[in-house]
C-alpha positions in Angstrom: 30.2 8.8 19.9 34.0 8.7 19.8 35.7 5.4 19.0 39.3 4.8 20.1 41.6 3.5 17.4 45.0 2.4 18.8 48.3 2.9 17.0 47.2 5.9 15.0 48.4 9.5 14.9 45.0 10.4 16.4 43.5 8.6 19.4 39.8 8.8 18.5 37.5 9.0 15.5 34.0 10.6 15.4 31.3 11.5 13.0 30.2 14.2 15.3 31.9 17.6 14.8 31.1 18.5 18.4 33.4 15.8 19.7 36.4 16.9 17.6 39.6 18.0 19.3 43.3 17.6 18.9 43.1 13.9 19.6 40.0 13.2 17.5 39.8 12.8 13.7 36.6 13.8 12.0 35.2 11.0 9.9 33.7 12.7 6.8 30.5 11.1 5.5 27.8 12.2 3.0 25.5 12.9 6.0 27.9 15.1 8.0 29.8 17.0 5.3 27.9 20.2 6.2 29.7 20.1 9.6 33.2 19.9 8.1 34.1 23.6 8.9 32.8 23.2 12.4 35.0 20.2 12.9 38.0 22.1 11.7 37.2 25.1 14.0 37.0 22.8 17.0 40.6 21.7 16.2 39.9 18.2 14.8 43.2 16.3 14.6 42.5 15.5 10.9 39.8 14.9 8.4 39.3 11.3 7.2 37.0 9.9 4.5 34.8 7.1 6.0 35.8 4.5 3.3 39.5 5.1 4.1 39.2 3.8 7.7 36.8 0.9 6.9 39.7 -1.6 6.8 40.7 -0.6 10.3 37.4 -2.1 11.5 37.9 -5.4 9.8 35.4 -5.0 7.0 37.7 -7.2 4.8 37.8 -10.0 7.3 34.1 -10.9 7.3 31.5 -11.8 4.7 28.9 -9.0 4.6 25.4 -9.8 3.3 23.1 -6.8 2.6 19.3 -7.2 2.2 17.1 -4.4 0.7 13.5 -4.2 -0.4 10.3 -2.5 0.7 9.0 -5.5 2.7 10.6 -8.6 4.0 14.1 -7.3 4.9 13.8 -8.1 8.6 12.3 -11.6 8.2 14.8 -12.5 5.5 17.8 -11.2 7.4 16.6 -13.0 10.6 16.0 -16.3 8.7 19.6 -16.2 7.2 21.0 -15.4 10.6 19.0 -18.3 12.2 19.9 -20.8 9.4 23.6 -20.1 9.6 23.6 -20.3 13.4 21.8 -23.7 13.3 24.3 -24.9 10.7 27.1 -24.1 13.2 28.5 -20.8 11.9 29.3 -17.7 14.0 27.1 -14.9 12.7 26.2 -11.3 13.5 23.1 -9.4 12.4 22.3 -5.7 12.3 18.9 -4.2 11.4 15.5 -2.9 12.6 15.4 -5.3 15.6 18.9 -4.2 16.8 22.4 -5.8 16.8 22.8 -9.5 17.5 25.8 -11.8 17.6 25.9 -15.5 18.0 22.3 -15.7 19.3 22.8 -12.9 21.8 21.2 -9.4 21.8 24.1 -6.9 21.9 22.1 -3.7 21.2 18.4 -2.9 21.1 16.4 -1.4 18.2 17.8 1.5 16.2 17.7 2.6 12.6 17.3 -0.1 10.0 20.8 0.8 8.8 22.8 2.9 11.4 25.4 5.5 10.5 28.6 4.5 8.7 30.7 4.5 11.8 28.2 2.6 13.9 28.1 -0.1 11.2 31.9 -0.2 11.2 31.9 -0.6 15.0 29.4 -3.5 14.8 31.5 -5.2 12.2 34.6 -4.8 14.4 32.7 -6.4 17.3 31.6 -9.2 15.0 35.2 -9.9 13.8 36.4 -9.8 17.4 33.8 -12.4 18.3 34.9 -14.7 15.6 31.9 -14.2 13.3 32.3 -15.4 9.7 29.2 -13.5 8.5 27.6 -10.1 9.0 24.0 -9.9 7.9 22.5 -6.4 7.6 19.3 -4.7 6.4 19.9 -1.9 4.0 17.3 0.8 3.8 16.6 3.1 0.8 17.6 6.0 3.0 21.0 4.3 3.7 21.6 3.8 0.0 20.8 7.4 -0.8 22.8 8.8 2.1 25.8 6.5 1.4 25.6 4.9 4.9 27.0 1.7 3.3 30.2 3.5 2.1 33.3 1.4 2.4 31.5 -1.9 2.7 32.3 -4.8 0.4 29.3 -7.1 0.2 29.7 -10.8 -0.3 26.1 -11.0 -1.4 23.3 -8.5 -2.0 19.6 -9.5 -1.8 16.5 -7.9 -3.2 13.1 -8.9 -1.6 10.7 -6.6 -3.5 9.9 -3.0 -4.5 6.6 -1.4 -3.6 5.6 2.1 -2.5 7.2 3.5 0.7 9.2 6.5 1.9 7.9 9.0 -0.7 8.2 11.7 1.9 12.0 11.3 1.4 12.4 10.1 -2.2 9.6 12.3 -3.6 8.6 10.1 -6.5 8.1 6.3 -6.9 10.6 6.4 -9.8 13.3 7.9 -7.6 12.6 5.3 -4.9 12.8 2.4 -7.4 16.0 3.8 -8.9 17.6 4.1 -5.4 16.8 0.5 -4.5 18.1 -0.7 -7.9 21.3 1.3 -7.6 22.4 -1.1 -4.9 22.6 -3.9 -7.6 24.5 -2.0 -10.3 27.9 -3.5 -9.5 29.4 -6.8 -10.6 29.3 -8.4 -7.1 27.2 -11.4 -6.2 23.4 -10.8 -6.1 20.3 -12.7 -5.3 17.2 -11.1 -6.9 13.5 -11.8 -6.6 12.7 -12.9 -10.2 9.0 -12.1 -9.7 9.7 -8.4 -9.0 9.0 -6.6 -12.3 10.5 -3.3 -11.0 13.9 -4.9 -10.4 16.8 -3.7 -12.5 20.4 -5.0 -11.9 23.7 -5.8 -13.4 23.3 -9.4 -14.6 26.9 -10.4 -13.9 27.2 -12.7 -10.9 23.4 -12.6 -10.5 21.3 -15.5 -9.1 17.5 -15.4 -8.8 14.7 -16.9 -6.8 11.0 -17.1 -7.7 7.7 -18.7 -7.6 6.0 -17.5 -10.7 9.1 -17.4 -13.0 11.9 -19.7 -13.7 14.8 -18.9 -11.4 18.1 -20.2 -10.0 16.1 -21.2 -7.0 12.6 -22.0 -8.1 9.7 -23.0 -5.8 8.2 -25.9 -7.7 5.3 -26.5 -5.4 4.0 -25.3 -2.0 1.3 -25.6 0.6 0.1 -23.1 3.1 -1.9 -25.5 5.2 -0.8 -25.4 8.8 2.0 -22.9 8.2 4.0 -23.6 5.0 6.0 -26.1 3.0 7.5 -26.3 -0.4 9.8 -28.0 -2.9 12.8 -26.0 -4.2 14.6 -26.8 -7.4 18.2 -25.5 -7.9 19.5 -26.8 -11.2 19.4 -30.6 -10.7 18.8 -30.4 -6.9 15.2 -30.8 -5.8 14.6 -30.6 -2.0 11.5 -30.2 0.2 11.3 -27.9 3.2 8.7 -27.2 6.0 8.4 -24.0 8.0 6.3 -22.6 10.8 5.8 -19.3 9.0 2.4 -18.4 7.7 1.5 -16.5 4.5 2.3 -16.6 0.9 4.6 -13.6 1.2 6.8 -15.5 3.7 7.5 -18.1 1.0 9.5 -15.4 -0.8 11.4 -14.6 2.4 12.2 -18.2 3.0 13.3 -18.7 -0.6 15.6 -15.7 -0.4 17.1 -16.9 2.9 17.6 -20.5 1.7 19.1 -19.4 -1.6 21.4 -16.9 0.2 22.7 -19.5 2.7 23.3 -21.9 -0.2 25.4 -19.3 -2.0 27.3 -18.5 1.2 28.3 -21.9 2.5 29.1 -25.3 1.0 26.8 -27.4 3.2 24.4 -28.1 0.3 20.6 -27.5 0.0 19.6 -30.8 1.7 21.4 -29.9 4.9 20.2 -26.2 4.7 16.5 -27.1 4.5 16.8 -29.3 7.6 17.2 -26.1 9.7 14.4 -24.1 8.1 11.8 -25.4 10.5 13.8 -24.2 13.5 13.2 -20.6 12.5 10.1 -19.4 14.3 9.8 -16.1 12.6 10.2 -12.5 13.9 8.5 -11.0 16.9 5.7 -8.6 15.7 5.5 -10.2 12.2 2.3 -12.2 11.8 2.5 -12.8 15.5 -0.5 -14.5 17.0 -0.9 -12.8 20.4 -4.0 -14.9 21.3 -5.4 -18.0 19.8 -8.9 -17.8 21.3 -10.0 -15.1 20.4 -7.7 -15.0 17.4 -5.6 -11.8 17.5 -2.7 -11.2 15.2 -0.2 -8.3 15.3 2.0 -7.3 12.3 4.4 -4.6 11.4 2.8 -4.0 7.9 2.7 -0.3 7.2 2.6 0.0 3.4 -0.2 -0.8 1.0 1.6 -3.9 -0.3 2.5 -5.0 3.2 -1.1 -4.8 4.4 -2.3 -6.6 1.3 0.2 -9.5 1.8 -0.8 -9.9 5.5 -4.5 -9.8 4.9 -4.3 -12.0 1.9 -2.5 -14.6 4.0 -5.7 -14.6 6.2 -8.3 -14.3 3.5 -10.1 -17.5 4.4 -11.2 -15.7 7.6 -13.4 -12.7 8.3 -11.1 -9.9 9.4 -11.4 -7.0 11.8 -8.5 -4.7 11.0 -7.0 -2.0 13.2 -4.5 0.3 11.7 -3.3 3.9 11.2 -0.4 5.6 9.4 2.7 7.2 10.7 2.9 11.0 10.9 5.6 13.1 9.0 5.9 10.2 6.6 4.8 9.4 3.0 1.3 10.8 2.8 0.5 9.5 -0.6 0.4 5.9 0.7 -2.4 6.6 3.2 -5.4 6.4 0.9 -3.9 3.3 -0.7 -3.6 1.7 2.7 -7.2 2.5 3.4 -8.4 1.1 0.0 -6.5 -2.2 0.5 -7.6 -2.7 4.1 -11.3 -2.0 3.2 -11.2 -4.3 0.3 -10.1 -7.3 2.4 -11.6 -6.6 5.8 -15.1 -7.1 7.2 -14.6 -4.0 9.3 -11.7 -1.5 9.7 -10.9 0.5 12.8 -8.8 3.5 11.8 -6.7 4.9 14.6 -3.4 6.6 15.4 0.0 4.9 14.7 2.9 7.2 15.5 1.4 10.6 14.7 4.6 12.5 15.5 4.0 16.2 14.8 0.9 15.7 12.7 -2.7 16.0 13.8 -3.9 12.4 14.1 -7.3 13.3 12.7 -5.7 14.7 9.5 -3.9 11.4 9.1 -7.1 9.5 9.5 -8.8 11.8 6.9 -6.1 10.9 4.4 -6.7 7.2 5.0 -10.5 7.7 4.6 -10.0 9.2 1.1 -9.2 5.7 -0.1 -12.4 4.0 1.3 -15.6 4.3 -0.6 -17.8 2.2 1.7 -17.6 4.1 5.0 -20.2 1.9 6.6 -17.5 -0.7 7.5 -15.3 2.0 9.1 -15.0 2.9 12.7 -12.7 5.8 13.7 -11.1 5.9 17.1 -8.0 8.1 17.5 -7.1 6.5 20.8 -5.2 3.3 19.7 -5.9 1.3 22.9 -9.7 2.1 22.6 -9.6 1.1 18.9 -8.1 -2.2 19.7 -10.5 -2.7 22.6 -13.5 -2.0 20.3 -12.3 -4.5 17.7 -11.8 -7.2 20.3 -15.2 -6.5 22.0 -17.0 -6.7 18.7 -15.2 -9.9 17.6 -17.2 -13.0 16.9 -15.8 -16.5 17.5 -14.8 -17.2 13.9 -13.3 -13.7 13.2 -9.7 -12.6 13.4 -8.6 -9.2 14.8 -5.5 -8.0 12.9 -3.6 -5.1 14.3 -1.2 -3.5 11.8 1.5 -0.9 11.6 3.7 -1.2 14.8 4.5 -4.9 15.2 6.9 -5.3 18.1 7.4 -1.6 18.7 7.1 -0.9 22.4 6.3 2.8 22.1 4.1 5.4 20.4 5.7 8.6 19.1 3.6 11.7 19.8 5.4 14.9 18.8 9.0 14.1 19.6 8.3 11.9 22.7 8.1 8.2 23.0 5.3 6.9 25.2 5.2 3.2 26.3 2.8 1.3 24.0 3.0 -2.2 22.8 0.1 -3.6 20.7 0.7 -7.1 22.0 0.7 -6.0 25.7 -2.4 -3.9 25.1 -4.2 -7.0 23.7 -3.1 -9.2 26.6 -4.3 -6.5 29.1 -7.7 -6.2 27.4 -8.2 -10.0 27.2 -7.1 -10.4 30.9 -9.7 -7.7 31.8 -12.4 -9.6 29.8 -11.7 -12.8 31.7 -11.9 -11.1 35.1 -15.1 -9.3 34.3 
């Protein structure tokens, strides 16, 4: 993708060496440095370091908020975006769900954190649209690969740190260190005080928490009919109500409320008034059907699965899940163990197998489950969902995990249409007709 930059010695910039010519400067990043010679051979106008052109895209003209953590990035980012919009601010958001500006979808889903130049492009669009804030999810891959180079963050937020992406980071220690490196500077930070693996520069640090004293402390809460709570921030004590379910979402809400309070001068009382207007994120604890009760969630890590199932622990659960291929294999048995410990029955199936044999992925999951009598294996994801719904009794909940609002299934390098929610609706429609 070439981007035109007026009033420069070169006409275009690109991260792709194949697009380089006499009019196009090659933007050198950590990810593409191995193609530097190719860019030169193709006659690139010049070589520019990514951070040197960041100001040309307006990165200094907007307040950038970065959220990282194993779980909760998308919900926290979306809540901040929603709260700021409802308070009357112009806001952009970039992340797993795509790129949004001022309550409009600008681009569909992509990487959690796109390439450096794509993020710069989104920031430029946000500045042109008059946005005051740019909310972005920051993945561990993006931190390690310096995809946030040249960005000056107004606020950095940590949700939590649990196991994920060990296919890339190799060890949990490396993964933790990568996450924490985001918070080593002296900029403003908002840290989950209840996360024991968090390590950060204490200068300009604010915290939020439920179990420990924090800058934003949840004094009391209720999870009856969604959630509500009372926040204390120094001498301020304010209540809030939300339509979100689950204890883990209290942390996401606390992070979002605290962040907005640090970003604007409206005051906590005004901020909590807009909390109830945030309906959550599609594919996150999404109730696809009330009767029978069927819930779809994106949880794809041991901790994520535990959080979702614990939120429903008063119910008997029939859990459908798998694990992604070509990804962290060490978490599969842990996912199996967690699901089996909290479910009445588990239906192990395919997720996005990619280039791996689906049966070998299932075998890895099964290693974590001692009592195989509660397990049903069905590699066809639609048939697995169908089996769970057909065996469901009136008071049971079918929980389908791993893909959330994804609308495809990846087999080898092809994407095939597949949406857990649409599959559920199709199955239930068929049951009503029969």
